[in-house]
N, C-alpha and C positions, 0 to 999 in steps of 0.2 A: 504494500500500500504506500502511496505517495505520502511522505511525512507531513506535508501541509494538510492533507486530508484528515489526519489525526486531530489536528487543531480545529479544523472546520467542524468535524463531527462532535468534538467535545463542546465547543461553543454552542452549536445548535441544540444539543441535548441538555446541557447543564447551565447555560447562561442566557436566560430570556432577554436580557438587555442587548445582547449581541445581535439578535434578529431585529429588535426594535431600532437599533442604530444602523442596521444594514452592514454590519461589520464583516469583513472577509479578509483572508490572507491573500495578498497579491503575489508575494514571492518569498522564498526562503533559501538562503545559502547558509552554510555552517556559521558564518559570522554576521549575518544580517537577516532580519525579518521585517517585512513591510506589510502593514495592515491598512485597510482603507474603509471608509464609510462615506456614503454619498451626502453631499451638502444638503440636498432637498429634504432628506429625512432628519437632518440635524440643524436646521436653519433657525436663527433667532429673529427677533423683531428688527434687527439692523441689517437683515439679509446676508449675514455672515454665519459662520459655524458657531453653534452654542458652546460656551466654555465648558460646560459639564460633559458634553459629548467629546470634545477635544481631549479632556482629561481621561475619559474612559478609553478612548482609542490609544492614547499614549501608554497608559497603564497596561492595556492588553497587549501592546506590541512587546513590552518587556516581559510581562507575565508569560506570553506565548513563547518567547525565546527560551525561558527557563523550562517550560513545559516540553518544547521540542528537543532541547538538549537532553532532558531526562529520558525521553523516548529513545533518543539515539544511544543513550547509555544503558538501555535494556530495562528501564523502569516502566512497567506497563501501565500503571495508573498513578502518575505523579500527583502528589498532594502539594501544590504550589500555593503559597499565600503571599500577599503584599504586607510587608512589615513597616514600610515608610514610603511616602511619596510626596514630592513637591514639584510645582510647575511654575514656569515663567511664561507669560503671554506678552510677546513683544509687539505684535501687530495682528490685526484681524485676519482670519482665514476665510477667504471669499470663494473658495472652491472646495471640491471634495476633500475630506480630511484624510491625509495620507501620512501615517506615522512610521518612522523607520527606527528600529532598534539596531544599532551597529555596535558590535563588540569593540571595546577599546584596544584589546589585544587578543591574538589568536588563542592563547592558552588561558584565557580568563576563567574558564571553568575547571581547570585542572585541580586546584586546591579545593574548590567547591565540592567536586565529586569525591575527592579523597576524604574530606570532612564528613560527607554524607555516609560513606561506607564505614567510617570509624565510629561516628556518633549517632547516625540515624537522622541527622538534620544538618542543614547548611544554609548559609546566607550569601547572597551576591548582590553587588550594587550595579545597576544598569541605568542607561540613559536612552531616551528616544527624542526625536525631534520631528517637527513638521516644517516643511519649506526647504529652501536651499541649505546645504551644509554650511556654507560660509555666511549665510544670513537667514537663520531660522526665524519663523514666525512664532514658534513655540518650542520650549525645551522642558523636558520632564526628566527628573532623576528620582530613583527609588531603590529600595532594598527589597529583595524577594527571598523567601525561604522555601526550601524543599524539606518536607517533614515525612518521616516514615510512618 
């Protein structure tokens, strides 16, 4: 099964807000996950993307990265939780909401999975953004935990 399909199926089955937002995975490589939601389903009174929807898409891009990494490491039903999140809105998002979680370094999950194997839990800090990498409209940072 395509690994992105795991995430799509989980969201459709367990996260009702994902379908309300129109959230879907656009692409996944081992170091980058891109999720999107259509503007029309998430529009506010200013004809831009609603801040709460933006937050949810950003959180889910990072959450989804942890989820997919866990699937890749043979964890069939990952229990991923958000332990902290903060967001900066630099300018309005007037198009579809497209959030990218890009790993800071290729081996970012090495210690994470070692800790999980040893202790049955692990935390990782991840970021996502909306807009151009050199001039984002939104930046999110958070900590995510995997618990056995």
